[in-house]
C-alpha positions, -999 to +999 in steps of 0.1 A: +000+000+000+013+035-008+021+058+021-006+073+042+001+104+063-020+121+089-011+157+098-026+186+117-036+216+097-040+253+108-028+278+082-053+294+058-038+276+028-040+242+046-075+249+057-085+256+021-073+220+013-092+207+043-124+224+032-120+211-004-116+176+011-147+180+032-167+191+002-155+162-018-168+137+008-201+153+019-209+182-004-208+219+003-234+221+031-213+206+058-181+227+050-175+253+078-162+288+068-124+291+068-124+318+095-143+294+118-118+266+112-089+290+117-104+301+150-108+264+161-072+258+151-060+288+171-079+275+201-062+241+198-089+221+182-080+189+164-081+194+126-064+166+107-059+159+070-051+124+057-031+122+025-018+093+004+013+101-016+005+138-008-030+136-022-058+145+003-080+115+010-097+122+043-101+145+073-111+147+109-124+176+130-130+177+167-127+198+199-130+196+237-164+194+253-175+193+289-212+182+288-212+152+312-176+156+320-145+168+300-141+148+268-131+152+232-160+155+208-151+141+174-175+160+152-166+148+117-144+121+102-147+117+064-129+096+038-129+100+000-150+074-018-120+058-035-102+053-002-130+037+019-120+003+033-083+011+031-077+020+067-080+058+064-108+061+089-090+040+115-058+060+110-077+092+116-094+079+147-061+066+161-045+100+154-073+117+173-068+093+201-030+100+202-036+137+203-061+134+232-038+112+253-010+136+247-031+162+264-045+140+292-080+135+277-092+099+282-127+099+266-138+106+231-175+109+220-192+112+187-224+104+169-233+081+140-263+070+121-276+038+138-289+025+105-254+021+090-243-014+099-207-011+087-202+021+107-217+006+138-194-024+136-164-002+131-172+020+160-184-007+185-162-037+175-131-024+157-126+006+181-145-006+212-167+024+217-201+019+235-235+035+228-246+058+255-276+077+241-300+079+212-306+113+196-336+113+172-333+137+143-301+150+159-291+176+132-325+184+118-329+183+080-297+182+060-289+184+023-256+166+018-242+135+001-256+111+027-286+126+045-307+145+020-344+137+025-338+114+055-341+118+093-308+125+110-312+100+138-280+094+157-266+073+185-239+088+207-209+067+216-182+070+243-147+056+236-124+051+265-089+061+253-070+048+284-080+012+275-068-011+247-084-004+213-110-029+202-142-046+213-159-079+204-190-091+188-216-097+216-236-128+219-272-122+228-285-140+259-321-149+269-323-117+288-314-096+257-332-083+227-317-075+193-326-044+173-319-055+138-304-032+111-299-040+074-264-047+061-268-019+035-293+007+046-282+032+019-289+006-009-323-001+006-331+036+008-322+040-028-342+010-040-373+014-017-374+047+002-408+038+019-394+006+033-362+023+045-382+051+062-404+025+079-374+005+091-357+037+104-388+046+124-390+011+138-353+012+149-358+047+164-388+035+184-369+005+197-339+025+207-361+052+224-379+025+243-347+008+254-332+040+269-365+050+284-367+018+304-331+020+315-317-007+293-282-005+277-268-013+243-244-041+253-228-042+219-234-056+184-237-089+168-242-099+131-278-088+131-277-055+150-277-040+184-278-062+215-300-046+242-298-059+277-306-048+313-284-023+330-258-039+352 
């Protein structure tokens, strides 16, 4: 594999490259103004650019938060379509982790769409994060490469950075339930939008009910989220 590099960016010229990479992944709606990114960089926020052979292929953006305790909020991580599945996302997450640990931060949080099975497996199994909340229509209506016309339901995850990286597939017990998600929700949404919308609503209702009754997401198996009693 050709060389992949991850580097922080902060200068106006570097931020223009970062913004172009963001737009290439998600479209123009999600690209912050350069002056905002410059301000974040001056304040010490984490702005990373991934490049392969000096060609930008991904990015990460995050900053400190204190809701529920001091942590790092990883707001956006994106990878160019041609580079997905080649380890860029993992490299960016690990670079964020290294930066956090260098500053004494031991928890990272972010949100992701619970309908995206591959993302869920990456976050819960490959990294070892755990689901801590469900946020229905978290970002409101959006018009970008992934969310246009769909509800922006999200789960929030917490990743302990002072523990080994990685989790495991969880076996469901008799005391558990499983909230099933499709292996390729985006393909389903493209082929049958009504069926996709109905399935999203069903998953949202199940996650809302689980958190309302004090249950926890114990992890993930090959079918979906394993929900069990707290403790």
